N, C-alpha and C positions, 0 to 999 in steps of 0.2 A: 187383639191378635198378635201384636208385636211381642208381648210377654210370653205367649204360648209357644213362640219359636225359639225361646231361650232355654237351653237345657242346663245352664249353670245352676249349681246348687240344688239339683233335683235328686230325690232319693233314687237309689240304683234301680229299683223295680219300675219306678215311674219313668226314669230316663230310658230304660229298655223298651217300655211300651211306646213311648213317643218316637224313639228311633225306628221301631217297627212300622209305625204309621207313616213316618217320613219316608221310609225306604220304598213305600208303594208309589212314590212320585217318580216320574220319568226324569231323565237327566235334564231335559229342557225345562220341566216344571221346577226342578231344584235350582236351576240357573235363574229362573224368574223370581223365586223366593229370595235368592241371594241378591239379585238386582234391586228388589224392593227394600231389603235390609240395608244395602249400601245407600240407597236413596234416603231412607229414613235416618241413617246415621249422619247425614249432612243437613238435616232440617233442624233449625234452632228450637222450634216449638215442640218437636217430637223428643222422645227419650232416646237420644242418640247413643247413650251408654248402653242401654238395653239392646239396641240394634247391633252394636259392636260385640256385645257379649254373645248374642245369638249367632252371629257370624262365626266367632271363635269357637263356640261350643258345638257346632255341627255343620253349618252351611258353607263354611269355607272350602269344603271338599268339592264344591261345584265350581270353584274358581279355576278356570283353565290357565290363568297366569301364575298360579301358585305351583311351585315345583313338586 
């Protein structure tokens, strides 16, 4: 699942399809995904780099602390 949330290096049409799917989530659901990715980015046994890429590629838009 972690890798499915990362839009980095996706072909344009695939990225558009995935963004359309993600846009169906409510703001609260998007924040929950962001919280999951932040949690996973801090776990040594997880692919923390993939979690950080996923955040940067789409999910950081749900971060209220971001300007």
